N, C-alpha and C positions, 0 to 999 in steps of 0.2 A: 590550461586546463584542459582539459578531455572532454569532446562534440556529446551532442545525445547525438542516439544512433536512432528515427522511426525505421520499422521492416514491417513487412506484412508478416501473418505470423501468426501466431499462437497464444500466445503467454506463460501460460501453465505451463510448456516446455519449453523451456531459457534453453535458446542458440551460445549456447559462453561452453567456455573450457572450464575447470576449474570451480570454486567456489561460487553459487552464486542464489540473491536474496530473490523471492519474489515477493515486489510492491504490492496493495493494495487498498481502498479501503473503506473504512469500514461506518455501521452509525453509531453513536451513544447510546442505546436504550436497549441493545441486547436483539438486536432483525438479525436473522444471518435468510435467506430466504430468499432472492430475488439479484439479480445485477448477474455482475463474476466472478461473487461468493459460489454461486451452482456448478461455477466451473472447477474452480478450487476443488466445493465436494466433492464435487465429480473422482478427480484425481486422485486426494490426500480428503483422507477422514481428520489426518489434527487439528489443521488447522482452524477450525467448526467448534469442535468438543475443546481445541484454549479456549477462542474465541466465548465460547455459552459458559463455559465455567471462568474461565474472566473475570463477565461480566454478572454474573450472581455470588459472585463474590470480593461486587471492588468497592465495601464500606469499608477493608479490609486489606485492599492491596490500590494501585492508581488507575485504577480503570478510568475513564473521562475523554474528554476531548485534547488531542493531542501523542497521549500517549498508545508509545508501542510496544508489540509483545516478536517476538522470535522466535517463529514453528519450526522446529528440524524435521522437514518429511522426504529427506534421505541420506546419503552419506556426506555428498558434498551442495544438498537445498533445500535451504529453508524460507518460510513464505513469513513477509513480514504482515501482521495484522495491524494496522495503523488510525486507530478513534480519527477521520476529519469528517463527520458531517455531527451534525445538531436535529437527534430525529431524523425519520423516514419519508416525510413528503413536504412538499410548499406547499410553503402556507402564508402568515400576515407578518413573519417574520423571512419571511423569501428562501429561493432554496435551503434544501439541507446540510450544501457543501458550507465550510469551515476556512479561509482561505488560513488562516491565522492560525488553526489547528496544524493544517494539511504542511504546513511552513514549521512548526517545533518537530509532527513528530521526521518529516527528512532531516530535518539539521541530526534529528535521534539517529536513527539512519544512514545515516553518516557513517557518523564515529561508528556504528552498530560494523557498517560494510568496509568500514578502513582496517580495521579491529578482523575481521576474520577475510577479509585481501579477495572481496566476495566482488564477483555485477552486481548489479542491478536491474532485473527485468520487468516492468507491469505494465498493464495494459495503456487508456487514457483515462488516468484517476484522477477521476473528481469531474468528467464530463457525462455521465452516466444517465446514472438514478438522481448524484449528490445533483445535478445541473448547476456546477460549473462549466467554465469558460476556459479553454487551454489557451486560450492568452494567457491569462492570467497564470496557470496555474505551471507552462513549462516552465520561467520567467523561473519559479520556485527551487520545482526541480536543478538547473542549471544557477542558481542560486549556493545551493546544498550540497548538492550530491558533483554535479561535471567541476565543478570550481577547487574543486578533491579532490578533483583525478580518479571520479569515481570513474567504469566502464556505465555508462547508465543502456539501455535497449525495452525501449518502446515500440508497442505490439500493439497491428492496427487489423484486424481480424480480412482477410482478403478474399 
């Protein structure tokens, strides 16, 4: 098993050689405009464009909780749009994070990263606007990615 690495830095500037996937969580209502996605959009237009199109055409595709789309943003770099939030606000059903959907997303991502021979890079997914807790997210990352010997780096803003 490859240990999870946590470093200070910017997840949109992955610190690794070779193929890389930048993973982040999206909501299931087509909203893109707050949180980490803003940093992604400042760096690359393709992930937002793909997410909005994927949502707009959802009647005929797999868009929904637990779904993942890899969007190539450079020669050996992809962004994984992962649908792991129900809506965008905390309400009577609790925070938007859906841990079961995050687990399905990361399981799918593990398969895709393995095929690409890619390392995975991310902020502390699910712990910002989604309202999740790192104590619940970290074990999911360890189970789905690290246990498959996929190198994972988590970036904390410093």
